[in-house]
Structure formats: C-alpha cells, structure tokens
C-alpha positions as CSV (number, residue, x, y, z in Angstrom):
1,M,8.4,19.3,-7.8
2,S,11.8,18.8,-9.3
3,K,11.1,16.1,-11.9
4,E,8.2,14.5,-13.6
5,Q,6.0,12.6,-11.2
6,I,4.3,9.4,-12.5
7,L,1.0,8.5,-11.0
8,S,0.4,5.3,-9.0
9,A,-2.5,4.1,-6.9
10,S,-0.6,4.8,-3.7
11,R,0.3,8.3,-4.7
12,I,-3.2,9.2,-5.6
13,K,-4.6,7.8,-2.4
14,T,-2.0,9.7,-0.4
15,L,-2.9,12.9,-2.1
16,E,-6.6,12.3,-1.5
17,S,-6.0,11.5,2.2
18,C,-3.8,14.5,3.1
19,S,-1.9,17.0,1.0
20,W,0.8,17.4,3.6
21,K,1.4,13.7,3.8
22,F,1.8,13.7,0.0
23,W,4.4,16.6,0.2
24,C,6.4,14.8,3.0
25,T,6.4,11.5,1.2
26,Y,7.1,12.4,-2.4
27,E,8.8,15.8,-2.3
28,L,10.6,16.0,1.0
29,K,11.2,12.2,0.8
30,L,11.1,11.9,4.6
31,P,12.0,8.5,6.2
32,R,9.1,6.0,6.2
33,S,8.2,4.1,9.3
34,Q,7.9,0.3,9.3
35,N,5.6,-1.7,11.5
36,D,4.6,-5.3,12.1
37,G,1.7,-5.0,9.7
38,T,3.7,-3.8,6.7
39,S,6.4,-6.3,7.4
40,R,4.0,-9.2,7.6
41,G,2.4,-8.0,4.3
42,S,5.7,-7.9,2.5
43,A,6.7,-11.4,3.8
44,C,3.4,-12.9,2.7
45,H,3.5,-11.3,-0.7
46,L,7.1,-12.6,-1.2
47,V,6.2,-16.2,-0.3
48,L,3.0,-16.2,-2.4
49,E,5.0,-14.8,-5.4
50,V,7.6,-17.6,-5.0
51,L,5.0,-20.3,-4.7
52,L,3.5,-19.3,-8.1
53,N,6.6,-20.7,-9.8
54,P,5.5,-24.0,-11.5
55,R,8.5,-25.8,-9.9
56,H,7.0,-25.2,-6.5
57,K,3.5,-26.7,-7.2
58,K,4.4,-29.7,-5.0
59,Y,5.0,-27.3,-2.1
60,I,1.5,-25.8,-2.5
61,T,-0.1,-29.3,-2.3
62,K,2.0,-30.2,0.8
63,I,1.2,-26.9,2.6
64,I,-2.5,-27.2,2.0
65,K,-2.6,-30.8,3.1
66,K,-0.7,-30.1,6.3
67,N,-2.4,-26.7,6.8
68,T,0.9,-24.9,7.6
69,V,4.0,-23.6,5.9
70,H,6.1,-25.2,8.6
71,C,6.1,-28.4,6.6
72,V,8.4,-26.8,4.0
73,P,11.6,-25.6,5.7
74,S,12.7,-23.4,2.7
75,I,9.5,-21.4,2.8
76,V,9.9,-20.9,6.6
77,R,13.4,-19.7,6.1
78,L,12.2,-17.2,3.4
79,L,9.5,-15.9,5.8
80,K,12.0,-15.5,8.6
81,K,14.5,-13.8,6.4
82,S,11.9,-11.3,5.2
83,L,10.6,-10.5,8.7
84,N,14.1,-10.3,10.2
85,K,15.2,-7.8,7.5
86,D,12.6,-5.4,8.8
87,G,13.3,-6.2,12.4
88,F,9.9,-7.9,13.1
89,L,10.9,-11.6,13.3
90,T,8.8,-12.8,16.3
91,H,6.9,-16.1,16.9
92,D,3.5,-14.2,16.7
93,N,4.4,-12.5,13.4
94,L,5.6,-15.8,11.9
95,E,2.4,-17.6,12.9
96,L,0.2,-14.7,11.6
97,C,2.0,-15.0,8.2
98,D,1.4,-18.8,8.2
99,D,-2.3,-18.3,8.8
100,M,-2.6,-15.7,6.0
101,I,-0.7,-17.7,3.5
102,I,-2.9,-20.8,4.1
103,V,-6.0,-18.6,3.4
104,A,-4.5,-17.4,0.1
105,L,-3.5,-21.0,-1.0
106,N,-7.0,-22.2,-0.3
107,L,-8.6,-19.6,-2.6
108,D,-8.0,-21.5,-5.8
109,F,-4.5,-20.2,-5.8
110,S,-3.6,-21.4,-9.3
111,G,-6.8,-20.1,-10.8
112,G,-8.6,-23.4,-11.6
113,K,-9.6,-24.8,-15.0
114,G,-8.4,-22.9,-18.1
115,A,-6.3,-20.5,-16.0
116,K,-3.0,-19.0,-17.1
117,I,-0.6,-17.0,-14.9
118,D,2.3,-15.7,-17.0
119,K,4.0,-14.2,-14.1
120,P,3.3,-12.7,-10.7
121,E,4.1,-9.0,-10.0
122,E,3.1,-7.8,-13.5
123,E,4.5,-4.3,-13.9
124,F,2.7,-1.8,-16.0
125,L,3.2,1.7,-17.3
126,I,0.3,3.6,-18.9
127,D,1.4,6.6,-21.0
128,S,-1.9,8.1,-22.1
129,K,-1.8,11.0,-24.6
130,S,-5.5,11.9,-24.3
131,P,-6.4,12.3,-21.6
132,R,-2.8,13.1,-20.7
133,Y,-1.3,11.2,-17.8
134,K,1.3,8.6,-16.9
135,M,0.6,5.8,-14.3
136,M,2.6,2.8,-13.1
137,G,2.0,-0.1,-10.8
138,Y,2.5,-3.8,-10.0
139,I,-0.2,-6.4,-10.1
140,D,0.1,-9.2,-7.6
141,K,-1.5,-12.0,-9.6
142,P,-3.2,-11.7,-13.0
143,I,-5.1,-14.8,-14.0
144,Q,-6.1,-15.1,-17.7
145,Y,-9.0,-17.2,-19.0
146,K,-8.4,-16.8,-22.7
147,K,-11.3,-19.1,-23.9
148,E,-13.7,-17.0,-21.9
149,G,-12.2,-13.7,-22.7
150,K,-11.6,-13.0,-19.0
151,V,-8.8,-11.7,-16.8
152,K,-9.1,-11.7,-13.0
153,I,-6.6,-9.6,-11.1
154,V,-5.9,-10.9,-7.6
155,D,-4.6,-8.4,-5.0
156,Y,-3.6,-9.7,-1.5
157,K,-4.5,-7.6,1.5
158,T,-3.2,-8.2,5.0
159,N,-5.1,-5.3,6.5
160,K,-6.9,-5.7,9.8
161,N,-10.1,-4.4,8.2
162,K,-11.9,-5.1,5.0
163,F,-13.1,-2.4,2.6
164,V,-16.3,-0.5,3.6
165,E,-19.0,0.6,1.2
166,D,-17.4,3.7,-0.2
167,E,-14.1,2.0,-0.7
168,V,-15.8,-0.5,-3.0
169,D,-17.8,2.0,-4.9
170,Y,-14.7,4.1,-5.5
171,N,-11.4,2.3,-5.3
172,V,-8.4,4.0,-6.8
173,Q,-6.4,0.7,-7.0
174,A,-9.2,-1.1,-8.7
175,F,-9.6,1.6,-11.3
176,A,-5.8,1.7,-11.9
177,Y,-5.5,-2.0,-12.3
178,L,-8.5,-2.4,-14.6
179,L,-7.2,0.4,-16.8
180,A,-3.9,-1.5,-16.9
181,A,-5.7,-4.7,-17.9
182,K,-7.2,-3.0,-20.9
183,Q,-3.7,-2.1,-22.1
184,I,-1.9,-5.4,-21.3
185,W,-4.7,-7.8,-22.3
186,P,-6.9,-5.9,-24.8
187,K,-8.5,-9.1,-26.1
188,L,-9.7,-10.1,-22.6
189,T,-12.6,-7.7,-22.3
190,D,-14.2,-9.1,-19.2
191,A,-11.8,-7.8,-16.5
192,S,-12.3,-7.7,-12.7
193,I,-10.1,-7.3,-9.6
194,Q,-10.5,-9.6,-6.6
195,F,-9.1,-8.3,-3.3
196,Q,-8.3,-11.2,-1.0
197,F,-8.3,-10.1,2.7
198,L,-6.2,-12.8,4.2
199,K,-7.1,-12.1,7.8
200,F,-10.7,-13.1,7.1
201,P,-10.7,-16.8,6.2
202,D,-14.5,-17.1,6.4
203,D,-15.2,-14.4,3.9
204,P,-12.0,-13.0,2.4
205,C,-12.9,-11.9,-1.1
206,I,-14.3,-8.6,-2.5
207,E,-14.6,-8.5,-6.3
208,I,-14.9,-5.2,-8.2
209,K,-15.8,-4.4,-11.8
210,Y,-16.2,-1.0,-13.3
211,S,-18.0,-0.1,-16.6
212,E,-16.3,1.4,-19.6
213,E,-18.0,4.7,-18.8
214,Q,-16.6,4.7,-15.3
215,L,-13.1,3.9,-16.5
216,A,-13.3,6.7,-19.1
217,G,-14.4,9.2,-16.5
218,F,-11.6,8.1,-14.1
219,E,-9.0,8.8,-16.9
220,Y,-10.0,12.4,-17.0
221,Y,-9.6,12.5,-13.2
222,L,-6.1,11.0,-13.7
223,E,-5.3,13.9,-16.1
224,D,-6.3,16.4,-13.5
225,V,-4.2,14.7,-10.7
226,Y,-1.2,14.3,-13.1
227,N,-1.2,18.0,-13.7
228,R,-1.6,18.8,-10.0
229,I,1.2,16.7,-8.7
230,N,3.6,17.9,-11.4
231,N,3.0,21.5,-10.3
232,F,2.7,20.8,-6.6
233,S,4.1,23.4,-4.2
234,E,4.4,23.8,-0.5
235,E,1.4,26.1,-0.6
236,D,-0.6,23.2,-2.2
237,A,0.8,20.9,0.5
238,K,-1.0,23.0,3.1
239,S,-4.3,23.2,1.3
240,N,-5.9,19.9,2.3
241,F,-4.8,18.7,5.8
242,A,-6.4,15.4,7.0
243,K,-6.8,17.1,10.4
244,N,-9.2,19.7,8.9
245,K,-11.5,17.2,7.3
246,P,-14.7,15.9,9.0
247,F,-14.7,12.7,10.8
248,P,-15.8,9.8,8.5
249,K,-19.1,8.0,8.6
250,K,-18.9,4.3,9.0
251,K,-19.3,3.6,5.3
252,E,-16.4,6.0,4.5
253,G,-13.7,4.0,6.2
254,F,-10.3,5.3,7.4
255,T,-10.3,8.9,6.3
256,G,-10.1,12.4,7.6
257,P,-8.5,13.1,11.0
258,L,-8.2,9.3,11.6
259,N,-5.1,9.5,9.3
260,C,-3.5,11.8,11.9
261,G,-3.9,9.6,15.0
262,F,-4.8,10.9,18.4
263,A,-1.4,10.8,20.0
264,E,-0.4,14.2,21.4
265,Y,3.3,13.3,21.6
266,E,5.6,10.5,20.7
267,G,5.1,7.6,23.2
268,H,1.6,8.7,24.1
269,L,0.0,5.6,25.6
270,K,-3.6,4.4,25.6
271,K,-5.3,3.4,28.8
272,D,-4.4,-0.2,28.2
273,G,-0.7,0.7,28.1
274,N,-0.2,0.2,24.4
275,P,1.2,3.1,22.3
276,R,-1.2,5.3,20.4
277,W,-0.8,5.1,16.6
278,Y,-0.1,8.3,14.8
279,C,0.9,9.5,11.3
280,E,4.6,9.2,10.7
281,H,4.7,12.9,9.6
282,K,2.9,14.3,12.7
283,F,5.8,15.1,15.0
284,A,9.3,16.7,14.6
285,F,12.5,14.6,14.2
286,D,16.1,14.8,12.9
287,Y,17.1,12.7,9.9
288,Y,19.7,12.2,7.2
289,S,19.2,12.5,3.4
290,V,21.3,11.4,0.4
291,V,21.4,14.2,-2.2
292,D,22.8,14.3,-5.7
293,E,25.1,17.0,-7.2
294,E,22.1,19.3,-7.9
295,G,20.9,19.0,-4.3
296,N,17.9,16.8,-5.1
297,T,16.9,14.5,-2.3
298,L,17.2,10.8,-3.3
299,Y,16.2,9.0,-0.1
300,S,16.4,9.4,3.7
301,S,16.7,7.6,7.0
302,K,16.7,8.5,10.7
303,D,19.8,6.3,11.0
304,K,22.8,7.6,9.1
305,E,24.3,4.1,9.0
306,D,21.4,3.0,6.7
307,L,22.5,5.4,3.9
308,K,24.9,4.2,1.2
309,P,25.6,7.2,-1.1
310,K,27.2,6.6,-4.4
311,K,29.9,8.6,-6.2
312,N,28.9,12.3,-6.5
313,Q,26.3,11.9,-3.8
314,S,26.5,13.3,-0.3
315,I,24.7,13.0,3.1
316,E,23.0,15.9,4.7
317,K,21.6,16.1,8.3
318,R,18.2,17.7,8.4
319,H,15.4,18.6,10.8
320,Y,11.7,18.1,10.1
321,A,9.6,20.5,12.2
322,G,6.4,18.4,12.2
323,C,3.0,18.8,10.6
324,P,1.9,22.4,10.5
325,A,-1.7,21.4,11.3
326,H,-0.5,20.0,14.6
327,N,1.6,22.8,16.0
328,Q,-0.8,23.1,18.9
329,P,-1.8,20.0,20.9
330,L,-5.0,18.3,19.9
331,P,-8.0,19.4,22.1
332,S,-8.7,17.0,24.9
333,D,-12.3,15.9,25.1
334,G,-11.9,12.7,27.1
335,E,-10.3,9.4,26.3
336,R,-10.4,8.8,22.5
337,E,-9.8,5.5,20.9
338,D,-6.8,4.9,18.8
339,P,-7.8,5.1,15.1
340,S,-6.2,1.8,14.4
341,D,-8.9,0.3,16.6
342,F,-11.8,1.9,14.7
343,P,-14.5,-0.7,14.0
344,F,-14.4,-0.5,10.2
C-alpha cells in the first residue's frame, strides 16, 4: 500500500472477513454502496449525538413523554435532512428511525446517578510502541462514573440482528474500545462496552468486558495485523476470499460465503420479487476516481458529478473487473435464501 495504514475496528473486521474486500475498500478505494440500513444508522447516530448536548435535555424529556420524536420539529427536520442526503427519505425509514431513537432514549440515556459524559463521538488514536501498532476510532457515548472508578462505553447498533455467541466472545470493536478506554481514562479501571441494539426494544443490550490478559494478547494480534496491512499486496488480496471459507455455524454469525451474497448477477431477484443482496465488490462496473499528482487514488464514485477535485487533482475513468473468486457463476443447487435473511 502507498502510505501508512492505521488500524481501526472496521478495517480489521474487513480484513478478517475477506482479503479481497479489504483490497477493494482500502487500496483500490472503490465506490461504496449506500442502503436504507446504513442511512438509518447514520441518521439515528446524528440525532442521538445532538440530544446529548445539555441544552437539549428538555427535548429528551418531551420525546420520552410523547414516545415519538415528532413532537420536536427540529429533530424531525434533522432526521429528514440526514435521510434525504443519502437518498433514503421515506415514511417507513423515518418511522423506523423514530422507533430506534425512542429505544435509545429509554435506556438511561444520560447515564443515571453520578454519570458524566464529556462529549459524544470521542475520537481516539493509540500509538503503541510495544507491541507496535497504531489504531484509531470513534466512541459513540462514553459514560464516566468517577466515584466508582468505572467507564461504560455505549455503542448504538441499528443492525437487523444481534450478536451471536462467537461475536460476543471475540469482538474486535469491543477490544479496540476497551484498549482506548485504558489510554483515555487510566484512572477508571472498571471498563465495559454496552452494545445497544435499537431494533430490539425488549432486550436491546449486550455488555462485554475483557480481562487485562485478553487485552494484552489482543495487542500482539494488532501488531501482526498492523504489519500485514502495511505490506499488503494484490497477491495477499487473493489469499483469503470469503467465497472459499466454510459456511458458518449458527453461533458464528454472518461470516464466510454469506459475505458474498447469492446473487449471480446484478438485479437477480428472489422468489418474492425482492432483489438479492450481494457484496458491493462482487460484480464489474465502471467508476471515476480523484487522483493526486503522484497518481494516488483519493476517493471514487460511480457518478462523475459527485467528485470535486481540488487543485493539482484530476479525475480518471476506471473499470473494475469484479471479484476474481466469482469469475464463474455460483453453482446452482436450488433456491437459496438471501444472506441478509439468515436467522442469526
């Protein structure tokens, strides 16, 4: 790769899921696909971040009492603006966001007695010398309980499925955030992360803690991954295709070939008429990239009009040939379910 790559939970998870997807995302910088789910997640995160401002406490009380964000017009406008920006402003998406925000606000949103929230979206950068690695990220909501020596990191999830067993036992994001907590709040030695799954109002929370020994071991893993991604080649990109992995057991979650999807071509429909989901890097497409004077790709889009190159930057039209693991059609063995419908 052309310059130093800093670790993040999402980069590590991408590398673990599929080496080709990692190559396409972080080296080729192919255009990323948006969908309703990611757009709703961004909108909910934005509103919840805004509501943490102490000046907006009155809005929290009002929304909880009325059980809807529609009682606060400014919040509705913010939601609509966020959804519209991504092209997913619909009545259904707006109502789903409303439901998920209500769940979050009813989960002791301000932290309760003795809680202190300095700021939402706490950014961190860990520059470790031994083991050697760099890692960055953003924490949705860190809640400090200084008298008790505790910090609870809250992370909102708008996924359609909760974590399964293996995703709790080994969770890259939890490891990363708990390492960050040690650096940011060294005096708060009792650290945990609570994932709040906002589509599950009856049982939304999964809380994770790891021991000092587990965290120390994970740091050595980070050193290995840091070295790998900073010496990553196209040959490495073809070493660990999701397609070639075994299908997961129920406790393993959304892994292996499920990451590819079962669509055999763009627009491939399921029996019910809905489109089959598939990895955004599975099929070929043309796109445009903004490059600097040295020819380094800065960002890309399938729509040339989206690109705004600065001085000494140019636009190049390119072609992506599709994932090498899917040059041949997937074998047909009867009607398979879309992986987005898997019962995990």
